[in-house]
VEXTORTOR-114124 format. One record per residue (C-alpha): x, y, z; residue in one letter. Coordinates in pm, whole numbers, plus 50000, padded with zeros to 5 digits. Layout:
% residues N
XYZA ...
% end
This chain:
% residues 228
219518689032938M 222688700033116A 220738727233300A 218198701533421G 220958679033552V 222548708333737A 219248718033899V 218628682134004A 222128679434151A 221638712034343E 218268700234477A 219838667434587Q 222618686634766Q 220048707934951L 218138676835051N 221318661635190D 221708692435412K 218098695335520L 217438721035794M 215808706536103N 212898726136251R 213338756036011P 210578777136168Y 211378770536536A 212898805136592D 209768822736467L 207748811636770R 207058839137023K 208208818737322W 209838785537406H 209978762937710L 212718738537808G 214988725838081F 218668721738148G 221168700938344V 224828708138399G 227948711238608L 229518741038781H 232398750839009V 232248777339281Q 235088799739397D 235678824639679L 238048854339657Q 239108866840001F 240228902040094T 242188902440423H 242588931340664N 245798921440847G 244078913841178F 246468900941449V 245098881441746T 246188886442107E 248418855842063D 250138871641761G 248388850141500E 247648862641149T 245258840940949W 245078838040570F 242188821040385M 242148806440037D 240388780139826Q 243168757139702P 241068735439468D 237648732039312F 234928705839338S 232328701439062P 228708707039155G 225408698438989F 222698721838860C 219188718638715V 217238746638544N 213938753938381G 213918776138072L 211518802637945F 212638820337626D 210788850737484L 211558861737127R 212088899537101L 213168901136736N 215258881736486S 218438884836691Y 217478890737056F 215678868737309N 214908873737678L 215558842537884R 214618833038240V 216168800738372T 215178794238737P 216918764938900G 219028750539179M 222818747739210Y 224238721639449F 227938724539533G 230658730239788N 233808750439848R 236748737540053M 238398766940235V 241868764540388R 242868787540675M 246588791640740V 248278808741034N 251068828140862T 252958831941190S 252898794641266G 252328760341115D 248748753641222N 245948752240964T 242198747640961E 239838735740688K 236128740240628Q 233888724640366N 231218750640285I 228248732840126K 225528751939943S 222198746739770A 221398778439575F 217958787139441V 218778809639143V 216778831638906L 218988840838608P 217578867138371V 219568870338048D 219528888537717L 220528864837437K 222048877437109Y 222118851236832S 224078851436509A 222528841036178L 221658804336161R 224008782935951Y 222398749935855R 221528733536190N 223628755136421A 223288790536556R 225928804636798P 225018831437050Y 226238853737332L 224328858937655V 224588883237948G 222478892738246G 222018890538622V 221458861838865M 220058865539218P 220908835339434A 219638823439772F 221328795739972D 218748773640146V 221198752140346T 221238756840724K 224508770240865K 225298773941234R 228418774341452N 230728772441149E 234208787241144I 233228809640852L 229588817140784K 228338829640448L 225318851740393N 222418833140230P 221878858639951T 224168868839666D 223818887239335F 225828878939021Y 226588895038688L 226748868338418T 228198865238070I 228458834937849G 228348818737508L 226648788837355G 225198773837040C 221738762136936D 221908728336761F 218708720436572Y 217888683436597L 214838667436431P 212608669636741Y 214228695236973F 217108719437014K 220238709437210L 221928740137357I 225328736937530P 226228768937714E 229258780737911L 228578809038155K 230778829538391F 229148844238704C 230738872138910F 229388879439259G 228908916139352L 228318914139729T 230358906040038D 229198870840130V 230928868940471I 228618871340771S 230588894241005H 228048894841288D 228468861341469R 226358859341787P 226268821541734D 229948820341842L 229308836042183A 230128802642348D 233328798042145D 234798833042084P 238188819241972T 236628811141632K 235898847941574L 239528853741473K 238858838841129F 235968862341054T 237858891641206Q 240758885040965S 238578891640659L 237538924840514K 235248907840262K 234848878040031A 233188876139691T 232058845339504S 232168834539143S 231038804638936M 231738788038604V 228688769138476V 228398744438188L 224748737138109T 223048715737844F 219578729237765Y 216858709937585F 214288732037414E 
% end
């Protein structure tokens, strides 16, 4: 009698902690979409250029503005722990750059707007599922192409960039879908400054800003909520 009561109590406890969608991870592939926020950053490397007027210019990004991103999701199951993910999408954002003349008091500012078409390809490593949650790590690469038109700007960025990415997240199994919050860090590998500026032939004084830079690399922090 006591054994029967114990079994019944255990069964009731399991029912109270019912696993949602218990066989979802056994499917060969999954589709989904994501929406999120991100911030973009630029790291400048200066070369000490001095103009004919004795000016030395220094560039930095003093603050960050949140941007918006949307992604599709294609997830291919490789085995019980690894998945290959492709999440094409678009990132809309901006970077406010401040340019300071270190030998004077004059400053310039430029709001660099961007609309990136991205194609992240990631390898996802998931831990064992615990009830309705499964944490994971993710890493990969992300080509990006800026489709905004840029002309006659003080600083001009190249339209293409290439990022290494690393992040973490967690699959939450809800009754009808998975909710997947993910935090990802993206590190640009290329010099994004356009050093050849024939568009400034009519205003050569603006060349001093580009001439003051050896290179600039970009980075992003992205928080995305996927629905799968």
